[in-house]
C-alpha positions in Angstrom: -31.3 -138.7 273.7 -28.2 -136.6 273.1 -30.4 -133.8 271.8 -32.5 -133.8 274.9 -29.5 -133.9 277.2 -27.9 -131.0 275.4 -31.2 -129.0 275.6 -31.6 -129.6 279.3 -28.0 -128.5 279.9 -29.0 -125.3 278.1 -31.9 -124.8 280.5 -29.6 -125.2 283.5 -27.1 -122.7 282.0 -29.9 -120.2 281.5 -31.0 -120.6 285.1 -27.4 -120.3 286.4 -26.9 -117.1 284.4 -29.7 -115.5 286.4 -32.2 -114.5 283.7 -34.9 -112.1 284.8 -37.7 -114.1 286.2 -40.8 -112.1 285.1 -39.9 -112.8 281.5 -40.3 -116.5 282.0 -43.5 -116.8 284.0 -45.2 -115.9 287.3 -44.4 -119.1 289.2 -41.3 -121.3 289.4 -43.2 -124.0 287.6 -44.0 -121.7 284.7 -40.5 -120.4 284.6 -39.1 -124.0 284.4 -41.6 -125.0 281.7 -40.8 -121.9 279.7 -37.0 -122.3 279.8 -37.2 -126.0 279.0 -39.4 -125.4 275.9 -37.4 -122.4 274.7 -34.2 -124.5 274.8 -35.8 -127.5 273.1 -37.5 -125.6 270.3 -34.3 -123.6 269.6 -32.2 -126.8 269.5 -34.5 -128.2 266.8 -34.7 -124.9 265.0 -30.9 -124.7 264.8 -30.9 -128.1 263.2 -33.7 -126.9 260.8 -36.1 -129.5 262.2 -38.9 -127.0 262.2 -41.7 -129.6 262.5 -40.1 -130.9 265.7 -39.5 -127.4 267.0 -43.1 -126.2 266.6 -44.7 -128.1 269.5 -42.1 -126.8 272.0 -42.4 -123.3 270.5 -46.2 -123.3 271.1 -45.7 -124.1 274.7 -43.2 -121.3 275.1 -45.4 -118.9 273.2 -48.3 -119.7 275.6 -46.3 -119.8 278.8 -43.9 -116.9 278.5 -44.9 -114.5 275.7 -42.5 -111.8 277.0 -39.4 -114.0 277.1 -37.8 -113.0 273.8 -38.5 -111.1 270.5 -36.8 -114.0 268.7 -39.8 -116.2 269.8 -42.0 -114.2 267.5 -39.5 -114.0 264.6 -39.1 -117.8 264.7 -42.9 -118.3 265.0 -43.5 -116.2 261.9 -41.0 -118.3 260.1 -42.4 -121.6 261.2 -46.0 -120.7 260.1 -44.8 -118.9 257.0 -43.0 -122.1 255.9 -46.1 -124.1 256.5 -48.2 -121.6 254.5 -45.7 -121.6 251.7 -46.5 -125.2 251.1 -50.3 -125.2 251.3 -51.7 -121.7 250.6 -52.4 -122.5 246.9 -53.9 -125.9 247.6 -57.7 -125.4 247.2 -58.4 -128.6 249.3 -56.8 -127.1 252.3 -58.5 -123.7 252.5 -59.8 -124.2 256.1 -56.4 -125.3 257.3 -54.7 -122.4 255.5 -57.1 -119.9 257.0 -56.4 -121.3 260.5 -52.7 -121.0 260.0 -53.0 -117.4 258.6 -55.0 -116.4 261.7 -52.4 -117.9 263.9 -49.6 -116.0 262.0 -51.6 -112.7 262.4 -51.9 -113.4 266.1 -48.1 -113.9 266.4 -47.6 -110.5 264.9 -50.1 -108.9 267.2 -48.6 -110.4 270.2 -45.1 -109.3 269.1 -46.4 -105.7 268.9 -48.1 -106.1 272.3 -44.9 -107.3 274.0 -42.1 -105.7 272.0 -43.5 -102.7 270.2 -42.1 -101.7 266.8 -45.7 -101.4 265.6 -45.0 -99.8 262.2 -42.3 -102.3 261.3 -44.2 -105.4 262.4 -47.5 -104.3 260.8 -45.5 -104.2 257.5 -44.6 -107.9 258.0 -48.2 -108.7 259.0 -49.9 -106.9 256.0 -47.4 -108.3 253.5 -48.0 -111.9 254.7 -51.7 -111.5 254.8 -51.7 -110.3 251.2 -49.3 -113.0 250.2 -51.4 -115.9 251.6 -55.0 -114.7 251.0 -55.7 -112.3 248.2 -59.4 -112.3 249.1 -58.4 -110.3 252.2 -56.6 -107.7 250.2 -58.7 -104.9 251.7 -57.7 -105.9 255.2 -54.0 -106.3 254.2 -54.1 -102.9 252.5 -55.4 -101.2 255.6 -52.6 -102.8 257.7 -49.9 -101.8 255.2 -51.3 -98.3 255.0 -51.0 -97.9 258.8 -47.4 -99.3 258.6 -46.4 -96.7 256.0 -48.0 -93.9 258.1 -45.9 -95.0 261.1 -42.7 -95.7 259.2 -42.6 -92.9 256.7 -39.4 -93.0 254.6 -38.3 -95.9 256.8 -40.9 -98.1 255.1 -39.5 -101.3 253.7 -39.4 -101.8 249.9 -41.6 -104.9 250.1 -44.2 -103.1 252.3 -44.5 -100.1 249.8 -44.8 -102.5 246.9 -47.4 -104.8 248.5 -49.4 -101.8 249.6 -49.9 -100.7 246.0 -50.4 -104.2 244.7 -53.1 -104.9 247.3 -54.8 -101.7 246.3 -54.7 -102.8 242.6 -56.1 -106.2 243.7 -59.0 -104.3 245.5 -59.6 -102.4 242.3 -59.9 -105.7 240.4 -62.5 -106.8 243.0 -64.4 -103.5 242.8 -63.3 -102.6 246.3 -61.2 -99.6 245.2 -61.5 -97.2 242.3 -59.1 -96.0 239.6 -59.1 -92.7 241.4 -57.7 -94.4 244.5 -54.9 -95.9 242.4 -54.0 -92.6 240.9 -54.0 -90.7 244.1 -52.0 -93.3 246.1 -49.3 -93.8 243.5 -47.3 -90.7 244.3 -46.9 -91.2 248.1 -45.5 -94.7 247.4 -43.2 -93.5 244.7 -41.9 -90.7 247.0 -40.9 -93.3 249.6 -39.2 -95.5 247.0 -37.4 -92.6 245.3 -36.2 -91.3 248.7 -34.6 -94.6 249.6 -33.1 -95.1 246.1 -31.4 -91.7 246.5 -30.3 -92.1 250.2 -29.7 -95.8 250.7 -25.9 -96.6 250.7 -26.2 -100.3 250.8 -26.3 -101.5 247.2 -28.4 -104.6 247.9 -31.0 -102.6 249.7 -31.0 -99.9 247.0 -31.6 -102.7 244.5 -34.7 -103.8 246.4 -36.2 -100.3 246.2 -35.4 -100.0 242.5 -37.1 -103.4 241.9 -40.1 -102.2 243.9 -40.3 -99.0 241.9 -40.3 -101.1 238.7 -43.2 -103.1 240.0 -45.0 -100.0 241.1 -44.7 -98.4 237.6 -45.8 -101.6 236.0 -49.1 -101.4 237.9 -49.5 -97.7 237.4 -49.0 -97.9 233.6 -51.9 -100.4 233.5 -54.4 -97.8 234.7 -53.0 -94.3 234.0 -54.0 -92.6 230.8 -54.1 -88.8 230.6 -57.8 -88.7 229.7 -58.6 -90.9 232.7 -56.3 -88.7 234.9 -58.0 -85.5 233.9 -61.5 -86.9 234.3 -61.1 -88.9 237.5 -58.8 -86.4 239.4 -60.9 -83.5 238.1 -64.0 -85.0 239.6 -62.2 -85.7 242.9 -60.8 -82.2 243.1 -64.1 -80.6 242.3 -65.5 -82.4 245.3 -62.7 -81.1 247.6 -61.1 -78.1 245.8 -59.3 -76.8 248.9 -57.8 -80.2 249.9 -54.2 -79.2 249.3 -52.8 -82.7 249.9 -55.2 -84.0 247.2 -54.1 -81.3 244.9 -50.4 -82.1 245.5 -50.9 -85.8 244.8 -52.9 -85.0 241.6 -50.2 -82.6 240.4 -47.5 -85.2 241.0 -49.4 -87.8 239.1 -50.0 -85.5 236.1 -46.3 -84.7 236.0 -45.3 -88.3 236.2 -47.4 -89.2 233.2 -46.6 -85.9 231.4 -50.3 -85.0 231.4 -50.1 -81.2 231.1 -52.4 -80.5 228.1 -55.4 -79.6 230.2 -56.6 -76.6 232.1 -56.8 -78.8 235.2 -53.0 -79.0 235.2 -52.5 -75.2 235.6 -55.4 -74.9 237.9 -54.0 -77.5 240.3 -50.4 -76.2 240.0 -51.4 -72.6 240.9 -53.5 -73.8 243.8 -50.6 -75.8 245.2 -48.1 -72.9 244.5 -50.4 -70.4 246.3 -50.5 -72.7 249.4 -46.7 -73.2 249.4 -44.2 -72.6 246.6 -42.8 -76.1 246.3 -40.5 -77.4 243.6 -43.3 -79.4 242.1 -45.7 -76.5 241.9 -43.0 -74.1 240.5 -41.9 -76.7 238.0 -45.5 -77.3 236.9 -46.2 -73.6 236.3 -43.0 -73.4 234.4 -44.2 -76.2 232.1 -47.3 -74.3 231.3 -45.4 -71.1 230.6 -43.2 -73.1 228.3 -46.2 -74.4 226.4 -47.6 -70.9 225.8 -44.1 -69.7 224.8 -43.6 -67.4 227.7 -40.0 -68.5 227.9 -38.6 -65.9 230.4 -41.4 -66.7 232.9 -40.8 -70.4 232.3 -37.1 -70.1 233.1 -37.9 -68.1 236.2 -40.2 -70.8 237.6 -37.9 -73.6 236.6 -35.0 -71.9 238.4 -37.1 -71.4 241.5 -38.0 -75.1 241.3 -34.2 -75.9 241.1 -33.6 -73.9 244.3 -36.5 -75.5 246.1 -35.6 -78.9 245.0 -31.9 -78.9 246.0 -30.8 -82.5 245.6 -34.3 -84.1 245.4 -35.0 -87.1 243.2 -36.4 -84.9 240.4 -33.6 -82.4 240.2 -32.3 -83.6 236.8 -35.7 -83.2 235.2 -36.0 -79.7 236.5 -32.5 -78.7 235.4 -33.3 -80.1 231.9 -36.4 -78.0 231.5 -34.6 -74.9 232.8 -31.8 -75.5 230.3 -34.2 -75.8 227.5 -35.9 -72.6 228.3 -32.5 -70.9 228.6 -31.5 -72.3 225.2 -34.6 -70.8 223.5 -33.7 -67.4 225.1 -30.2 -67.7 223.8 -28.6 -67.9 227.3 -25.9 -70.4 226.4 -23.9 -70.3 229.6 -27.1 -70.7 231.7 -28.2 -73.7 229.6 -24.7 -75.3 229.9 -24.7 -74.7 233.6 -28.0 -76.6 234.1 -26.7 -79.4 231.9 -23.5 -79.7 233.9 -25.6 -79.9 237.1 -27.3 -82.9 235.6 -24.0 -84.5 234.6 -22.5 -84.0 238.1 -25.2 -86.3 239.4 -25.8 -88.5 236.3 -22.6 -88.7 234.1 -24.4 -90.8 231.6 -27.4 -88.7 231.0 -27.7 -88.3 227.3 -30.3 -85.6 227.5 -27.8 -83.3 229.3 -25.3 -83.6 226.4 -28.0 -83.0 223.9 -29.0 -79.8 225.9 -25.4 -78.5 225.6 -25.3 -79.3 221.9 -28.6 -77.4 221.4 -27.4 -74.4 223.4 -24.2 -74.3 221.3 -26.3 -74.4 218.1 -28.4 -71.5 219.5 -25.2 -69.4 219.8 -24.1 -70.0 216.2 -25.3 -66.7 214.8 -23.3 -64.7 217.4 -20.3 -67.0 217.7 -18.7 -67.1 214.3 -15.0 -66.8 213.3 -13.1 -67.0 210.1 -15.1 -70.1 209.2 -18.3 -68.3 209.9 -20.6 -70.3 212.2 -19.6 -73.6 210.7 -17.1 -74.5 213.4 -19.8 -74.0 216.0 -21.7 -76.9 214.5 -18.6 -79.1 214.8 -18.7 -78.6 218.6 -22.4 -79.1 218.8 -22.1 -82.4 216.9 -19.4 -83.5 219.3 -21.9 -83.3 222.1 -24.6 -85.1 220.2 -22.1 -87.9 219.5 -21.2 -88.0 223.2 -24.9 -88.2 224.1 -25.5 -91.3 222.1 -22.2 -92.9 223.2 -23.2 -92.8 226.9 -27.0 -93.2 226.6 -28.4 -95.4 223.9 -32.0 -94.2 224.6 -31.2 -90.8 223.0 -29.4 -92.3 219.9 -32.2 -91.6 217.5 -32.6 -88.0 218.6 -28.9 -87.4 218.5 -28.5 -88.9 215.0 -31.3 -86.7 213.7 -29.6 -83.6 215.0 -26.2 -84.7 213.6 -27.7 -85.3 210.2 -29.6 -82.0 210.2 -26.6 -79.9 211.2 -23.9 -81.5 209.0 -25.1 -79.3 206.1 -23.8 -76.2 208.1 -20.3 -77.5 208.3 -17.7 -75.7 206.2 -17.1 -77.3 202.8 -13.8 -78.7 201.6 -13.0 -75.5 199.7 -13.4 -73.3 202.8 -11.3 -75.6 204.8 -8.5 -75.6 202.2 -8.5 -71.8 201.8 -8.1 -71.4 205.5 -5.0 -73.7 205.5 -6.8 -76.4 207.5 -7.0 -80.1 207.0 -9.9 -82.5 207.5 -9.3 -84.5 210.6 -7.1 -81.9 212.2 -7.9 -80.1 215.5 -9.5 -76.6 215.6 -10.3 -74.4 218.6 -13.5 -72.4 218.4 -12.4 -69.3 220.4 -15.9 -68.0 221.2 -16.7 -71.3 222.9 -13.2 -72.1 224.2 -13.5 -75.6 222.9 -11.3 -77.7 220.6 -13.0 -79.9 218.0 -12.2 -82.0 214.9 -12.3 -80.5 211.4 -15.0 -82.0 209.2 -16.6 -81.0 205.9 -20.2 -80.8 204.7 -19.3 -82.4 201.4 
């Protein structure tokens, strides 16, 4: 009885505060019914008595659908909680389907009365996929429309469920491997954008988790031979579809599938349409493979400029630095490595790049110890690489073991009045290192 009295007091307060009448119904009777039921369902909701709240919510939903956006948020929660309990129960499929249809109607009515179509379609599609995998195709279409409307504002869950629903369609022969390959990159771009630009750590973590889920599905279906064959056939059907070519190129780069003429063909077509960082990078990769290092560096550096601070900038800088190292341009290689480290201080590949560039300078950078001291400095960077990034430890250790033989021996160190373990400055590099011997 106390609850009811409290709720009716709430109704009187709403009326006294002069709420807009058209929100609550067309007649005084409808307005009174609306306000009473809004107050009653909210009272039960606040006490987490959702079963008790639902009958009053239904009356409010039917009587005054324009009264409040919260009405729809609460309704989605009520029906979502019910579905969480029964949607896997095979004996309640008919009941489940009825509740799903009601939940879908709640979302549709929310859009009708309060807009935010892209955002709400994301909720709708994700819930439909969650509660009925047999309707994956329908859910996928809803999620696709949500992503089209939201762009980079797409929620992590929506992007993830979009690709998962496409994969589910593939399992049911309602989508092809080609669809999965082509749609991978647009989803990845949204996730990468938000990982790079989201300041809230909790939200960024959601996008990182979604990216991990996306890659897990992609890896299941993406092999280079499949990519060449499937995307090659698709491009042959629409060779001038630039958007398709862009997606195909991005997929091949993601899986490092560049050992096929399709790769260069697509890269050049995309570059001719618009010199993007992806196209310039891709042509640079091909130039690197055929040992046209100066051209490779040119395209990589163009890609760096076009990229700016994009999600792939470190990868581009790394390739540019590798080409510069082969050309003996030590300062250029180190500059690209430092650009990576400014963004990713624990990137082991960047430290290995510096070490490789220094090794490349050994012939022209000798002093009284010959080029031996140069290898000390290079080894310092290899050690740094594995200390900050365990994923490059094997590579770094191989380089350290390989270049140790070029260190000065104990006799050379002694005759130059030096001591093992002491400090030594390599003037041509402007760096101080630790004295070590090869024997």
